[in-house]
Backbone and ligand atoms as CSV (ligand in chain L), in Angstrom:
chain,resi,resn,atom,element,x,y,z
A,1,UNK,N,N,-52.742,-30.258,-7.792
A,1,UNK,CA,C,-52.541,-30.022,-9.226
A,1,UNK,C,C,-52.206,-28.568,-9.514
A,2,UNK,N,N,-52.867,-27.658,-8.769
A,2,UNK,CA,C,-52.644,-26.230,-9.027
A,2,UNK,C,C,-51.169,-25.855,-8.833
A,3,UNK,N,N,-50.479,-26.584,-7.896
A,3,UNK,CA,C,-49.076,-26.266,-7.606
A,3,UNK,C,C,-48.158,-26.634,-8.773
A,4,UNK,N,N,-48.540,-27.674,-9.511
A,4,UNK,CA,C,-47.676,-28.120,-10.609
A,4,UNK,C,C,-47.875,-27.319,-11.886
A,5,UNK,N,N,-48.960,-26.561,-11.915
A,5,UNK,CA,C,-49.227,-25.770,-13.111
A,5,UNK,C,C,-48.409,-24.505,-13.078
A,6,UNK,N,N,-47.357,-24.469,-13.863
A,6,UNK,CA,C,-46.544,-23.257,-13.808
A,6,UNK,C,C,-46.313,-22.693,-15.198
A,7,UNK,N,N,-45.988,-21.382,-15.263
A,7,UNK,CA,C,-45.718,-20.782,-16.570
A,7,UNK,C,C,-44.426,-21.350,-17.155
A,8,UNK,N,N,-44.373,-21.452,-18.451
A,8,UNK,CA,C,-43.116,-21.875,-19.096
A,8,UNK,C,C,-43.030,-21.322,-20.510
A,9,UNK,N,N,-41.778,-21.202,-20.973
A,9,UNK,CA,C,-41.553,-20.664,-22.322
A,9,UNK,C,C,-41.581,-21.791,-23.346
A,10,UNK,N,N,-42.140,-21.489,-24.499
A,10,UNK,CA,C,-42.255,-22.459,-25.595
A,10,UNK,C,C,-41.463,-21.892,-26.779
A,11,UNK,N,N,-40.693,-22.738,-27.439
A,11,UNK,CA,C,-39.996,-22.294,-28.661
A,11,UNK,C,C,-40.673,-22.928,-29.864
A,12,UNK,N,N,-41.198,-22.104,-30.748
A,12,UNK,CA,C,-41.835,-22.607,-31.973
A,12,UNK,C,C,-40.765,-22.771,-33.060
A,13,UNK,N,N,-40.939,-23.783,-33.927
A,13,UNK,CA,C,-39.995,-23.948,-35.040
A,13,UNK,C,C,-40.181,-22.821,-36.047
A,14,UNK,N,N,-39.070,-22.405,-36.628
A,14,UNK,CA,C,-39.143,-21.390,-37.696
A,14,UNK,C,C,-38.910,-22.098,-39.021
A,15,UNK,N,N,-39.859,-21.915,-39.924
A,15,UNK,CA,C,-39.698,-22.454,-41.272
A,15,UNK,C,C,-39.152,-21.322,-42.134
A,16,UNK,N,N,-37.846,-21.283,-42.268
A,16,UNK,CA,C,-37.250,-20.182,-43.010
A,16,UNK,C,C,-36.731,-20.659,-44.348
A,17,UNK,N,N,-36.816,-19.804,-45.342
A,17,UNK,CA,C,-36.146,-20.074,-46.615
A,17,UNK,C,C,-35.740,-18.731,-47.192
A,18,UNK,N,N,-35.343,-18.721,-48.461
A,18,UNK,CA,C,-34.824,-17.452,-48.989
A,18,UNK,C,C,-35.903,-16.390,-49.185
A,19,UNK,N,N,-37.164,-16.735,-48.924
A,19,UNK,CA,C,-38.232,-15.726,-49.004
A,19,UNK,C,C,-38.474,-15.042,-47.671
A,20,UNK,N,N,-37.998,-15.648,-46.576
A,20,UNK,CA,C,-38.265,-15.104,-45.251
A,20,UNK,C,C,-38.600,-16.207,-44.273
A,21,UNK,N,N,-39.361,-15.848,-43.228
A,21,UNK,CA,C,-39.611,-16.818,-42.162
A,21,UNK,C,C,-41.104,-17.030,-41.947
A,22,UNK,N,N,-41.443,-18.178,-41.438
A,22,UNK,CA,C,-42.840,-18.518,-41.137
A,22,UNK,C,C,-42.843,-19.350,-39.856
A,23,UNK,N,N,-43.697,-18.953,-38.934
A,23,UNK,CA,C,-43.849,-19.731,-37.699
A,23,UNK,C,C,-45.275,-20.246,-37.649
A,24,UNK,N,N,-45.438,-21.486,-37.295
A,24,UNK,CA,C,-46.780,-22.062,-37.172
A,24,UNK,C,C,-46.878,-22.797,-35.838
A,25,UNK,N,N,-48.064,-22.727,-35.271
A,25,UNK,CA,C,-48.307,-23.552,-34.089
A,25,UNK,C,C,-49.760,-23.986,-34.123
A,26,UNK,N,N,-50.065,-25.117,-33.543
A,26,UNK,CA,C,-51.451,-25.564,-33.522
A,26,UNK,C,C,-51.765,-26.303,-32.232
A,27,UNK,N,N,-53.056,-26.470,-32.011
A,27,UNK,CA,C,-53.516,-27.105,-30.778
A,27,UNK,C,C,-52.817,-28.435,-30.547
A,28,UNK,N,N,-52.431,-28.630,-29.301
A,28,UNK,CA,C,-51.850,-29.890,-28.835
A,28,UNK,C,C,-50.528,-30.242,-29.496
A,29,UNK,N,N,-49.912,-29.275,-30.201
A,29,UNK,CA,C,-48.504,-29.473,-30.560
A,29,UNK,C,C,-47.730,-28.632,-29.548
A,30,UNK,N,N,-47.351,-27.383,-29.919
A,30,UNK,CA,C,-46.698,-26.543,-28.910
A,30,UNK,C,C,-47.712,-25.928,-27.953
A,31,UNK,N,N,-48.936,-25.743,-28.417
A,31,UNK,CA,C,-49.982,-25.146,-27.573
A,31,UNK,C,C,-50.703,-26.289,-26.849
A,32,UNK,N,N,-50.637,-26.310,-25.507
A,32,UNK,CA,C,-51.144,-27.497,-24.798
A,32,UNK,C,C,-52.650,-27.492,-24.542
A,33,UNK,N,N,-53.422,-26.856,-25.430
A,33,UNK,CA,C,-54.882,-26.835,-25.255
A,33,UNK,C,C,-55.539,-26.626,-26.612
A,34,UNK,N,N,-56.860,-26.800,-26.649
A,34,UNK,CA,C,-57.632,-26.480,-27.855
A,34,UNK,C,C,-57.709,-24.962,-27.987
A,35,UNK,N,N,-57.322,-24.430,-29.111
A,35,UNK,CA,C,-57.346,-22.968,-29.294
A,35,UNK,C,C,-58.777,-22.525,-29.593
A,36,UNK,N,N,-59.284,-21.602,-28.750
A,36,UNK,CA,C,-60.650,-21.092,-28.950
A,36,UNK,C,C,-60.659,-19.628,-29.382
A,37,UNK,N,N,-59.563,-18.897,-29.110
A,37,UNK,CA,C,-59.611,-17.441,-29.310
A,37,UNK,C,C,-58.199,-16.916,-29.478
A,38,UNK,N,N,-58.065,-15.883,-30.321
A,38,UNK,CA,C,-56.792,-15.177,-30.459
A,38,UNK,C,C,-57.086,-13.689,-30.399
A,39,UNK,N,N,-56.311,-12.957,-29.612
A,39,UNK,CA,C,-56.414,-11.492,-29.658
A,39,UNK,C,C,-55.011,-10.912,-29.583
A,40,UNK,N,N,-54.867,-9.647,-29.942
A,40,UNK,CA,C,-53.532,-9.062,-29.850
A,40,UNK,C,C,-53.605,-7.616,-29.400
A,41,UNK,N,N,-52.516,-7.230,-28.764
A,41,UNK,CA,C,-52.390,-5.926,-28.116
A,41,UNK,C,C,-51.284,-5.177,-28.847
A,42,UNK,N,N,-51.556,-3.955,-29.288
A,42,UNK,CA,C,-50.529,-3.187,-29.998
A,42,UNK,C,C,-50.801,-1.702,-29.818
A,43,UNK,N,N,-49.873,-0.862,-30.310
A,43,UNK,CA,C,-49.973,0.600,-30.112
A,43,UNK,C,C,-50.098,0.941,-28.631
A,44,UNK,N,N,-49.417,0.194,-27.795
A,44,UNK,CA,C,-49.536,0.412,-26.348
A,44,UNK,C,C,-48.754,1.663,-25.956
A,45,UNK,N,N,-49.400,2.554,-25.211
A,45,UNK,CA,C,-48.747,3.802,-24.799
A,45,UNK,C,C,-47.614,3.498,-23.829
A,46,UNK,N,N,-46.520,4.230,-23.965
A,46,UNK,CA,C,-45.362,4.059,-23.096
A,46,UNK,C,C,-45.789,4.161,-21.622
A,47,UNK,N,N,-45.278,3.296,-20.793
A,47,UNK,CA,C,-45.579,3.333,-19.352
A,47,UNK,C,C,-46.831,2.569,-18.962
A,48,UNK,N,N,-47.563,2.065,-19.958
A,48,UNK,CA,C,-48.815,1.345,-19.661
A,48,UNK,C,C,-48.539,-0.036,-19.050
A,49,UNK,N,N,-49.337,-0.390,-18.051
A,49,UNK,CA,C,-49.329,-1.767,-17.537
A,49,UNK,C,C,-50.686,-2.357,-17.882
A,50,UNK,N,N,-50.698,-3.438,-18.646
A,50,UNK,CA,C,-51.962,-4.094,-19.021
A,50,UNK,C,C,-52.141,-5.373,-18.213
A,51,UNK,N,N,-53.280,-5.981,-18.369
A,51,UNK,CA,C,-53.574,-7.195,-17.618
A,51,UNK,C,C,-54.064,-6.796,-16.240
A,52,UNK,N,N,-53.276,-7.111,-15.207
A,52,UNK,CA,C,-53.659,-6.865,-13.807
A,52,UNK,C,C,-54.956,-7.608,-13.491
A,53,UNK,N,N,-54.984,-8.860,-13.908
A,53,UNK,CA,C,-56.113,-9.724,-13.603
A,53,UNK,C,C,-55.686,-11.182,-13.715
A,54,UNK,N,N,-56.533,-12.063,-13.184
A,54,UNK,CA,C,-56.311,-13.507,-13.312
A,54,UNK,C,C,-57.579,-14.116,-13.885
A,55,UNK,N,N,-57.440,-15.292,-14.491
A,55,UNK,CA,C,-58.594,-15.982,-15.081
A,55,UNK,C,C,-58.759,-17.328,-14.408
A,56,UNK,N,N,-59.977,-17.594,-14.003
A,56,UNK,CA,C,-60.231,-18.872,-13.309
A,56,UNK,C,C,-60.168,-20.058,-14.266
A,57,UNK,N,N,-60.567,-19.841,-15.514
A,57,UNK,CA,C,-60.711,-20.963,-16.456
A,57,UNK,C,C,-59.725,-20.954,-17.622
A,58,UNK,N,N,-59.290,-19.766,-18.040
A,58,UNK,CA,C,-58.508,-19.690,-19.283
A,58,UNK,C,C,-57.044,-20.013,-19.077
A,59,UNK,N,N,-56.497,-20.721,-20.048
A,59,UNK,CA,C,-55.054,-20.852,-20.188
A,59,UNK,C,C,-54.683,-20.005,-21.396
A,60,UNK,N,N,-53.463,-19.470,-21.377
A,60,UNK,CA,C,-53.025,-18.588,-22.460
A,60,UNK,C,C,-51.624,-18.961,-22.921
A,61,UNK,N,N,-51.329,-18.631,-24.182
A,61,UNK,CA,C,-49.945,-18.567,-24.641
A,61,UNK,C,C,-49.779,-17.185,-25.255
A,62,UNK,N,N,-48.799,-16.420,-24.749
A,62,UNK,CA,C,-48.541,-15.062,-25.232
A,62,UNK,C,C,-47.289,-15.066,-26.095
A,63,UNK,N,N,-47.348,-14.369,-27.226
A,63,UNK,CA,C,-46.212,-14.306,-28.155
A,63,UNK,C,C,-46.012,-12.855,-28.593
A,64,UNK,N,N,-44.823,-12.312,-28.389
A,64,UNK,CA,C,-44.520,-10.966,-28.926
A,64,UNK,C,C,-44.106,-11.181,-30.377
A,65,UNK,N,N,-45.077,-11.091,-31.290
A,65,UNK,CA,C,-44.752,-11.391,-32.694
A,65,UNK,C,C,-43.962,-10.240,-33.327
A,66,UNK,N,N,-43.956,-9.090,-32.666
A,66,UNK,CA,C,-43.116,-7.971,-33.094
A,66,UNK,C,C,-42.708,-7.214,-31.831
A,67,UNK,N,N,-41.493,-6.686,-31.770
A,67,UNK,CA,C,-41.057,-5.903,-30.619
A,67,UNK,C,C,-40.896,-6.754,-29.377
A,68,UNK,N,N,-41.014,-6.105,-28.225
A,68,UNK,CA,C,-40.800,-6.834,-26.969
A,68,UNK,C,C,-41.607,-6.240,-25.819
A,69,UNK,N,N,-41.795,-7.044,-24.787
A,69,UNK,CA,C,-42.461,-6.582,-23.553
A,69,UNK,C,C,-42.098,-7.542,-22.433
A,70,UNK,N,N,-42.480,-7.157,-21.228
A,70,UNK,CA,C,-42.238,-8.028,-20.065
A,70,UNK,C,C,-43.571,-8.464,-19.476
A,71,UNK,N,N,-43.551,-9.603,-18.836
A,71,UNK,CA,C,-44.776,-10.139,-18.219
A,71,UNK,C,C,-44.418,-10.652,-16.827
A,72,UNK,N,N,-45.058,-10.064,-15.827
A,72,UNK,CA,C,-44.880,-10.541,-14.450
A,72,UNK,C,C,-46.053,-11.468,-14.136
A,73,UNK,N,N,-45.722,-12.668,-13.680
A,73,UNK,CA,C,-46.764,-13.667,-13.443
A,73,UNK,C,C,-46.719,-14.099,-11.979
A,74,UNK,N,N,-47.881,-14.155,-11.374
A,74,UNK,CA,C,-47.963,-14.644,-9.996
A,74,UNK,C,C,-48.998,-15.771,-10.001
A,75,UNK,N,N,-48.590,-16.959,-9.570
A,75,UNK,CA,C,-49.516,-18.090,-9.547
A,75,UNK,C,C,-49.157,-18.976,-8.356
A,76,UNK,N,N,-49.793,-20.133,-8.265
A,76,UNK,CA,C,-49.554,-21.010,-7.112
A,76,UNK,C,C,-48.081,-21.380,-6.992
A,77,UNK,N,N,-47.371,-21.291,-8.093
A,77,UNK,CA,C,-45.965,-21.664,-8.137
A,77,UNK,C,C,-45.023,-20.536,-7.697
A,78,UNK,N,N,-45.572,-19.357,-7.443
A,78,UNK,CA,C,-44.746,-18.212,-7.040
A,78,UNK,C,C,-44.808,-17.092,-8.058
A,79,UNK,N,N,-43.848,-16.162,-7.948
A,79,UNK,CA,C,-43.850,-15.012,-8.867
A,79,UNK,C,C,-42.632,-15.096,-9.781
A,80,UNK,N,N,-42.820,-14.764,-11.050
A,80,UNK,CA,C,-41.732,-14.835,-12.023
A,80,UNK,C,C,-41.948,-13.777,-13.101
A,81,UNK,N,N,-40.855,-13.228,-13.602
A,81,UNK,CA,C,-40.963,-12.242,-14.677
A,81,UNK,C,C,-40.307,-12.800,-15.937
A,82,UNK,N,N,-40.969,-12.608,-17.061
A,82,UNK,CA,C,-40.481,-13.110,-18.348
A,82,UNK,C,C,-40.344,-11.933,-19.300
A,83,UNK,N,N,-39.395,-12.044,-20.230
A,83,UNK,CA,C,-39.309,-11.045,-21.301
A,83,UNK,C,C,-39.572,-11.769,-22.607
A,84,UNK,N,N,-40.494,-11.228,-23.400
A,84,UNK,CA,C,-40.769,-11.811,-24.715
A,84,UNK,C,C,-40.209,-10.867,-25.776
A,85,UNK,N,N,-39.384,-11.412,-26.662
A,85,UNK,CA,C,-38.763,-10.551,-27.669
A,85,UNK,C,C,-38.508,-11.299,-28.981
A,86,UNK,N,N,-39.100,-12.461,-29.141
A,86,UNK,CA,C,-38.896,-13.240,-30.372
A,86,UNK,C,C,-40.240,-13.742,-30.878
A,87,UNK,N,N,-40.411,-13.667,-32.195
A,87,UNK,CA,C,-41.678,-14.112,-32.795
A,87,UNK,C,C,-41.862,-15.627,-32.673
A,88,UNK,N,N,-40.808,-16.330,-32.290
A,88,UNK,CA,C,-40.956,-17.790,-32.149
A,88,UNK,C,C,-40.866,-18.266,-30.711
A,89,UNK,N,N,-41.113,-17.337,-29.766
A,89,UNK,CA,C,-41.135,-17.744,-28.343
A,89,UNK,C,C,-42.505,-17.421,-27.756
A,90,UNK,N,N,-43.088,-18.375,-27.049
A,90,UNK,CA,C,-44.384,-18.152,-26.405
A,90,UNK,C,C,-44.259,-18.379,-24.908
A,91,UNK,N,N,-45.137,-17.732,-24.159
A,91,UNK,CA,C,-45.184,-17.947,-22.709
A,91,UNK,C,C,-46.521,-18.585,-22.362
A,92,UNK,N,N,-46.470,-19.812,-21.829
A,92,UNK,CA,C,-47.699,-20.475,-21.381
A,92,UNK,C,C,-48.052,-19.986,-19.985
A,93,UNK,N,N,-49.330,-19.623,-19.810
A,93,UNK,CA,C,-49.829,-19.214,-18.491
A,93,UNK,C,C,-50.947,-20.165,-18.074
A,94,UNK,N,N,-50.783,-20.829,-16.931
A,94,UNK,CA,C,-51.845,-21.726,-16.471
A,94,UNK,C,C,-53.045,-20.939,-15.941
A,95,UNK,N,N,-54.137,-21.648,-15.695
A,95,UNK,CA,C,-55.301,-21.037,-15.041
A,95,UNK,C,C,-54.848,-20.412,-13.725
A,96,UNK,N,N,-55.560,-19.436,-13.273
A,96,UNK,CA,C,-55.277,-18.776,-11.983
A,96,UNK,C,C,-53.862,-18.187,-11.941
A,97,UNK,N,N,-53.493,-17.504,-13.049
A,97,UNK,CA,C,-52.239,-16.738,-13.056
A,97,UNK,C,C,-52.591,-15.254,-13.045
A,98,UNK,N,N,-52.076,-14.522,-12.064
A,98,UNK,CA,C,-52.187,-13.058,-12.096
A,98,UNK,C,C,-51.098,-12.559,-13.045
A,99,UNK,N,N,-51.445,-11.731,-14.022
A,99,UNK,CA,C,-50.445,-11.305,-14.997
A,99,UNK,C,C,-50.455,-9.798,-15.191
A,100,UNK,N,N,-49.256,-9.254,-15.362
A,100,UNK,CA,C,-49.114,-7.826,-15.654
A,100,UNK,C,C,-48.132,-7.703,-16.806
A,101,UNK,N,N,-48.581,-7.075,-17.891
A,101,UNK,CA,C,-47.731,-6.895,-19.065
A,101,UNK,C,C,-47.282,-5.433,-19.085
A,102,UNK,N,N,-45.962,-5.197,-19.263
A,102,UNK,CA,C,-45.439,-3.831,-19.168
A,102,UNK,C,C,-44.158,-3.719,-19.987
A,103,UNK,N,N,-43.571,-2.510,-19.976
A,103,UNK,CA,C,-42.343,-2.241,-20.765
A,103,UNK,C,C,-42.528,-2.643,-22.229
A,104,UNK,N,N,-43.656,-2.265,-22.800
A,104,UNK,CA,C,-43.911,-2.559,-24.223
A,104,UNK,C,C,-43.032,-1.664,-25.096
A,105,UNK,N,N,-42.335,-2.227,-26.062
A,105,UNK,CA,C,-41.658,-1.389,-27.052
A,105,UNK,C,C,-42.742,-0.763,-27.943
A,106,UNK,N,N,-42.413,0.371,-28.577
A,106,UNK,CA,C,-43.417,1.069,-29.403
A,106,UNK,C,C,-43.997,0.158,-30.479
A,107,UNK,N,N,-43.144,-0.760,-30.987
A,107,UNK,CA,C,-43.592,-1.608,-32.099
A,107,UNK,C,C,-44.165,-2.951,-31.626
A,108,UNK,N,N,-44.357,-3.104,-30.317
A,108,UNK,CA,C,-44.750,-4.437,-29.817
A,108,UNK,C,C,-46.159,-4.838,-30.272
A,109,UNK,N,N,-46.259,-6.027,-30.797
A,109,UNK,CA,C,-47.576,-6.662,-31.028
A,109,UNK,C,C,-47.561,-7.934,-30.192
A,110,UNK,N,N,-48.372,-7.931,-29.151
A,110,UNK,CA,C,-48.426,-9.100,-28.271
A,110,UNK,C,C,-49.663,-9.912,-28.637
A,111,UNK,N,N,-49.422,-11.084,-29.217
A,111,UNK,CA,C,-50.527,-11.963,-29.608
A,111,UNK,C,C,-50.819,-12.918,-28.445
A,112,UNK,N,N,-52.100,-13.099,-28.164
A,112,UNK,CA,C,-52.493,-13.970,-27.051
A,112,UNK,C,C,-53.418,-15.061,-27.589
A,113,UNK,N,N,-53.017,-16.296,-27.375
A,113,UNK,CA,C,-53.795,-17.467,-27.798
A,113,UNK,C,C,-54.470,-18.009,-26.535
A,114,UNK,N,N,-55.780,-18.231,-26.608
A,114,UNK,CA,C,-56.520,-18.599,-25.391
A,114,UNK,C,C,-57.263,-19.916,-25.555
A,115,UNK,N,N,-57.472,-20.568,-24.424
A,115,UNK,CA,C,-58.159,-21.877,-24.427
A,115,UNK,C,C,-59.675,-21.724,-24.316
A,116,UNK,N,N,-60.156,-20.488,-24.151
A,116,UNK,CA,C,-61.600,-20.253,-23.950
A,116,UNK,C,C,-62.074,-19.111,-24.840
A,117,UNK,N,N,-63.395,-19.046,-25.038
A,117,UNK,CA,C,-63.994,-17.836,-25.592
A,117,UNK,C,C,-64.122,-16.828,-24.445
A,118,UNK,N,N,-64.260,-15.564,-24.794
A,118,UNK,CA,C,-64.247,-14.508,-23.778
A,118,UNK,C,C,-65.444,-14.613,-22.842
A,119,UNK,N,N,-65.162,-14.549,-21.549
A,119,UNK,CA,C,-66.229,-14.536,-20.538
A,119,UNK,C,C,-65.754,-13.658,-19.388
A,120,UNK,N,N,-66.331,-12.486,-19.295
A,120,UNK,CA,C,-65.916,-11.517,-18.277
A,120,UNK,C,C,-66.055,-12.079,-16.860
A,121,UNK,N,N,-66.964,-13.049,-16.677
A,121,UNK,CA,C,-67.218,-13.580,-15.326
A,121,UNK,C,C,-66.086,-14.459,-14.788
A,122,UNK,N,N,-65.192,-14.893,-15.649
A,122,UNK,CA,C,-64.101,-15.741,-15.145
A,122,UNK,C,C,-62.870,-14.905,-14.751
A,123,UNK,N,N,-63.010,-13.576,-14.802
A,123,UNK,CA,C,-61.888,-12.700,-14.456
A,123,UNK,C,C,-61.892,-12.369,-12.975
A,124,UNK,N,N,-60.711,-12.328,-12.373
A,124,UNK,CA,C,-60.550,-11.781,-11.018
A,124,UNK,C,C,-59.703,-10.522,-11.191
A,125,UNK,N,N,-60.251,-9.382,-10.837
A,125,UNK,CA,C,-59.575,-8.121,-11.144
A,125,UNK,C,C,-58.996,-7.423,-9.912
A,126,UNK,N,N,-59.123,-8.074,-8.753
A,126,UNK,CA,C,-58.571,-7.502,-7.527
A,126,UNK,C,C,-57.517,-8.477,-6.984
A,127,UNK,N,N,-56.305,-7.969,-6.734
A,127,UNK,CA,C,-55.211,-8.866,-6.356
A,127,UNK,C,C,-55.491,-9.572,-5.013
A,128,UNK,N,N,-56.124,-8.865,-4.079
A,128,UNK,CA,C,-56.469,-9.470,-2.781
A,128,UNK,C,C,-57.451,-10.621,-2.966
A,129,UNK,N,N,-58.462,-10.407,-3.808
A,129,UNK,CA,C,-59.432,-11.480,-4.085
A,129,UNK,C,C,-58.740,-12.674,-4.726
A,130,UNK,N,N,-57.812,-12.379,-5.640
A,130,UNK,CA,C,-57.064,-13.445,-6.315
A,130,UNK,C,C,-56.297,-14.285,-5.283
A,131,UNK,N,N,-55.599,-13.614,-4.350
A,131,UNK,CA,C,-54.820,-14.353,-3.345
A,131,UNK,C,C,-55.722,-15.229,-2.479
A,132,UNK,N,N,-56.912,-14.685,-2.138
A,132,UNK,CA,C,-57.844,-15.472,-1.312
A,132,UNK,C,C,-58.302,-16.725,-2.057
A,133,UNK,N,N,-58.660,-16.557,-3.333
A,133,UNK,CA,C,-59.133,-17.725,-4.126
A,133,UNK,C,C,-58.030,-18.760,-4.294
A,134,UNK,N,N,-56.800,-18.250,-4.494
A,134,UNK,CA,C,-55.660,-19.167,-4.666
A,134,UNK,C,C,-55.420,-19.955,-3.374
A,135,UNK,N,N,-55.511,-19.275,-2.245
A,135,UNK,CA,C,-55.336,-19.952,-0.948
A,135,UNK,C,C,-56.386,-21.033,-0.757
A,136,UNK,N,N,-57.641,-20.726,-1.125
A,136,UNK,CA,C,-58.720,-21.719,-0.989
A,136,UNK,C,C,-58.422,-22.939,-1.848
A,137,UNK,N,N,-57.970,-22.705,-3.087
A,137,UNK,CA,C,-57.650,-23.821,-3.987
A,137,UNK,C,C,-56.509,-24.664,-3.416
A,138,UNK,N,N,-55.494,-23.977,-2.853
A,138,UNK,CA,C,-54.352,-24.698,-2.256
A,138,UNK,C,C,-54.836,-25.587,-1.111
A,139,UNK,N,N,-55.714,-25.032,-0.260
A,139,UNK,CA,C,-56.206,-25.794,0.916
A,139,UNK,C,C,-56.994,-27.014,0.470
A,140,UNK,N,N,-57.798,-26.831,-0.604
A,140,UNK,CA,C,-58.620,-27.951,-1.115
A,140,UNK,C,C,-57.728,-29.118,-1.536
A,141,UNK,N,N,-56.517,-28.784,-2.016
A,141,UNK,CA,C,-55.651,-29.833,-2.578
A,141,UNK,C,C,-54.738,-30.457,-1.551
A,142,UNK,N,N,-54.706,-29.898,-0.335
A,142,UNK,CA,C,-53.823,-30.460,0.717
A,142,UNK,C,C,-54.439,-31.762,1.240
L,1,TYD,P1,P,-58.792,-6.064,-20.960
L,1,TYD,O1,O,-59.098,-7.382,-20.337
L,1,TYD,O2,O,-58.881,-4.848,-20.099
L,1,TYD,O3,O,-57.364,-6.104,-21.630
L,1,TYD,P2,P,-55.929,-6.408,-20.953
L,1,TYD,O4,O,-56.030,-7.729,-20.310
L,1,TYD,O5,O,-54.980,-6.433,-22.075
L,1,TYD,O6,O,-55.605,-5.311,-20.005
L,1,TYD,O7,O,-59.746,-5.898,-22.229
L,1,TYD,C1,C,-59.941,-4.648,-22.873
L,1,TYD,C2,C,-61.338,-4.619,-23.478
L,1,TYD,O8,O,-61.501,-5.609,-24.495
L,1,TYD,C3,C,-62.420,-4.865,-22.452
L,1,TYD,O9,O,-63.489,-3.978,-22.746
L,1,TYD,C4,C,-62.882,-6.286,-22.717
L,1,TYD,C5,C,-62.589,-6.470,-24.197
L,1,TYD,N1,N,-62.235,-7.843,-24.563
L,1,TYD,C6,C,-63.121,-8.597,-25.292
L,1,TYD,O10,O,-64.243,-8.152,-25.646
L,1,TYD,N2,N,-62.763,-9.862,-25.645
L,1,TYD,C7,C,-61.578,-10.392,-25.293
L,1,TYD,O11,O,-61.279,-11.565,-25.657
L,1,TYD,C8,C,-60.663,-9.605,-24.514
L,1,TYD,C9,C,-59.334,-10.158,-24.082
L,1,TYD,C10,C,-61.034,-8.332,-24.160
C-alpha cells in the first residue's frame, strides 16, 4: 500500500464573479481525509528551506494561497519536485513523505491542511532514519 501512496496535485474550483474569486474545499471532496488542523507559513526569509522532516501518521494538502514556492518530496514512490503558484492548486502528501519547502517568494503564504492534530512524536527529523523506516515498511509489504 505504501508504494501506491504518492503525491499528487489537486485543482480546486474557483467560484468567481464580478466581486472577485472564492475557493472552497472540504473533507472528502478534494481533500481525501478528515481535516483536523490548518497552519500556514509566511514571511519566510529568502534562502530558507523549511520542513526537512517526514510524518508517520499525517497526510497533508499544501496550497500556496499567495505567491509561490517549491516542494521536494521523497516517499516510497520516489523523489519529485512540485511548484505551487496558484491559490486553487493543492499538493497532496501521503504519510511517510520527506518534504522540503524552498524558493519561497517574499509574498508566499503556504497554507497546510492536515489530517491530524499536532504530535511531535510522529515526526522523523533525520533523513537516514526516514530511509530506514521506509525500507522496513517496504519489506513488511513484500
Ligand atoms: P516546524 O515543524 O519546524 O515547521 P516546518 O515544518 O515548517 O519547518 O514547526 C515550527 C514550530 O511550530 C515548532 O516549534 C513546532 C510548532 N508547531 C506547532 O506547535 N504545531 C503545528 O501544527 C506545527 C506544524 C508546528
